[in-house]
Structure formats: C-alpha cells, structure tokens
C-alpha positions in Angstrom: -107.3 49.5 59.8 -107.7 53.3 59.3 -111.4 52.7 58.3 -112.0 50.9 61.6 -110.2 53.7 63.5 -112.3 56.3 61.7 -115.5 54.4 62.4 -114.7 54.0 66.0 -113.6 57.7 66.3 -116.6 59.2 64.8 -119.1 56.7 66.2 -117.7 57.3 69.7 -117.9 61.1 69.3 -121.5 60.8 68.1 -122.5 58.5 70.9 -120.9 60.7 73.6 -122.5 63.8 72.2 -125.9 62.1 72.6 -125.3 60.5 76.0 -123.4 63.2 77.9 -125.5 66.2 79.0 -124.4 69.3 77.2 -125.7 72.7 76.1 -127.6 72.6 72.7 -125.1 72.3 69.8 -122.1 72.0 72.1 -120.8 68.7 70.7 -117.5 67.4 69.1 -119.3 66.3 65.9 -118.2 69.2 63.6 -114.6 68.9 65.0 -114.7 65.2 64.3 -115.8 65.8 60.7 -112.9 68.4 60.3 -110.4 65.7 61.4 -111.6 62.9 59.2 -109.1 63.8 56.4 -106.4 63.1 58.9 -107.6 59.5 59.0 -108.7 59.0 55.4 -107.5 59.9 52.0 -110.8 58.9 50.4 -113.2 61.9 49.8 -116.3 59.7 49.9 -115.4 58.4 53.4 -114.7 61.9 54.7 -118.0 63.2 53.4 -120.2 60.2 54.1 -119.0 58.8 57.4 -120.7 61.6 59.5 -123.9 61.3 57.6 -124.1 57.5 57.8 -123.3 57.6 61.5 -126.1 60.2 62.1 -128.5 58.3 59.9 -128.0 55.1 61.9 -128.4 56.9 65.2 -131.6 58.6 63.8 -133.0 55.2 63.1 -132.9 54.6 66.9 -133.5 58.2 68.1 -136.1 59.2 65.6 -136.2 61.0 62.3 -137.0 64.7 62.1 -137.8 67.3 59.4 -134.4 68.9 59.4 -132.4 65.7 58.5 -131.8 66.7 54.9 -130.4 70.1 56.0 -128.3 68.6 58.8 -126.9 65.9 56.6 -126.4 68.4 53.8 -124.4 70.7 56.1 -122.2 67.7 57.1 -121.6 66.8 53.5 -120.5 70.4 52.9 -118.3 70.3 56.0 -116.8 67.0 54.8 -116.1 68.6 51.4 -114.5 71.7 53.0 -112.4 69.5 55.3 -111.3 67.1 52.6 -110.2 70.0 50.3 -108.6 72.3 52.9 -107.5 70.2 55.9 -103.8 70.4 56.7 -102.4 69.3 60.1 -101.5 72.9 61.0 -103.0 75.1 63.6 -104.0 77.8 61.1 -105.8 75.4 58.8 -107.6 73.7 61.7 -108.6 77.1 63.2 -110.0 78.3 59.9 -112.0 75.1 59.4 -113.2 75.4 63.0 -114.7 78.8 62.1 -116.0 78.0 58.6 -117.5 74.6 59.4 -120.0 75.7 62.2 -120.8 78.8 60.1 -121.7 76.5 57.2 -123.8 74.4 59.5 -125.5 77.4 60.9 -126.3 78.9 57.5 -127.6 75.7 56.0 -129.6 74.4 58.9 -131.2 77.7 59.8 -132.2 78.2 56.2 -133.9 74.8 56.5 -135.6 75.8 59.7 -137.0 78.9 58.1 -138.1 77.1 54.9 -139.9 74.3 56.7 -141.3 76.3 59.6 -144.7 77.9 60.0 -143.2 79.9 62.9 -141.3 82.2 60.5 -142.9 84.1 57.7 -141.6 83.2 54.3 -140.0 86.5 53.7 -136.6 88.2 54.2 -137.8 89.3 57.7 -138.7 85.7 58.6 -135.3 84.4 57.3 -133.5 87.1 59.3 -135.5 86.2 62.4 -134.6 82.6 61.9 -130.9 83.4 61.8 -131.2 85.7 64.8 -133.0 83.1 66.9 -130.3 80.6 65.9 -127.4 82.8 67.2 -127.2 81.1 70.6 -126.9 77.7 69.0 -124.3 79.1 66.6 -122.3 80.4 69.5 -122.3 77.0 71.2 -121.4 75.3 67.9 -118.6 77.7 67.1 -117.2 77.5 70.7 -117.3 73.8 70.9 -115.8 73.3 67.5 -112.8 75.5 68.2 -112.3 73.9 71.6 -112.7 70.3 70.5 -110.5 70.9 67.4 -107.8 72.4 69.5 -108.0 69.5 71.9 -107.9 66.9 69.0 -104.8 68.7 67.6 -103.1 68.8 71.0 -103.8 65.1 71.6 -102.6 64.0 68.1 -99.5 66.2 68.4 -98.7 64.9 71.9 -99.2 61.3 70.7 -97.0 61.8 67.7 -94.3 63.3 69.9 -94.5 60.5 72.4 -94.3 57.8 69.6 -91.3 59.7 68.1 -89.6 59.7 71.5 -90.2 56.0 72.0 -88.6 55.1 68.7 -85.3 56.8 69.7 
C-alpha cells in the first residue's frame, strides 16, 4: 500500500510540475524526493522512484543531453534524504537547503561539461554557475516552500487522525 501511495504521490507531483505553468525550476520535485523516506524504508525505492518517474515522462516528453546529470542529482538527493530525513522541521529545512544545492552543483557542472557555450576552463565553469543562479534561486525557494507545505499537511493530517481516534 505504501508503494502505491509513494508512486501516486511522486507521479502526481511530477505531472503537476509539467502541466501547471511555473517559473523555471520552481517545482515540488526536490521536496517530493526529500519526503520519500517518510513513505518508504527501502533505500532503493527512495533513490530510484524519482529517476524512474522522470525517465518514463522523458519517454513522452523527449530525451535531452542533461538526463544523466539530472538523474544523478536526484540519486544523490535520494541518498541524502534516506540517510538524513527525520520528520522534524530542522531536518527538513536542512535537506531543503542541501538538496537544491546538490542539484545545482551537479546539473550546472553537466551543462558546462557538455556545452560549447562555455569554455572548458575554470572561467567557463564559473560562468556556468553564475548563469545558473536564477534557476538555483527558484529551486531553493520552491523546495523550502513545498517542503514546509508537505510538513504542515502531514502534521495537520496526523493531528486530525489522532483527534478522531479519541
């Protein structure tokens, strides 16, 4: 049952992030990956579910040259989340800062490495990271906001179910 809930949860997040108009990188995907350990105790599921979901979507939306970097970043986020997730505001906040940072560092490195736009030098790498800052700001902001929202909804639902049992 939890597998089904997790599949529905992450697939819905992914679908909404593709359908609903939004600023670039302002999606709930990283937050969803952070919360997967709440649903699963299996490290493989936590790490692979976002990647599999994105791969299936990419079959329909089209493949791109940064897939390995994007998927790799989500594998790292899954590993971080699995190892450090605790259903506490401080843990969630720290993961909400670290995870988009990992995504930014990995994917912008991939952009620099695979791009003819940036010179293959320290200056080119620096330029790639500087040009990516607006995307990082959106990713960081959305991850903090969505993670806080997920935490609030789960906490409220837990409180309501506790009150109903009394």
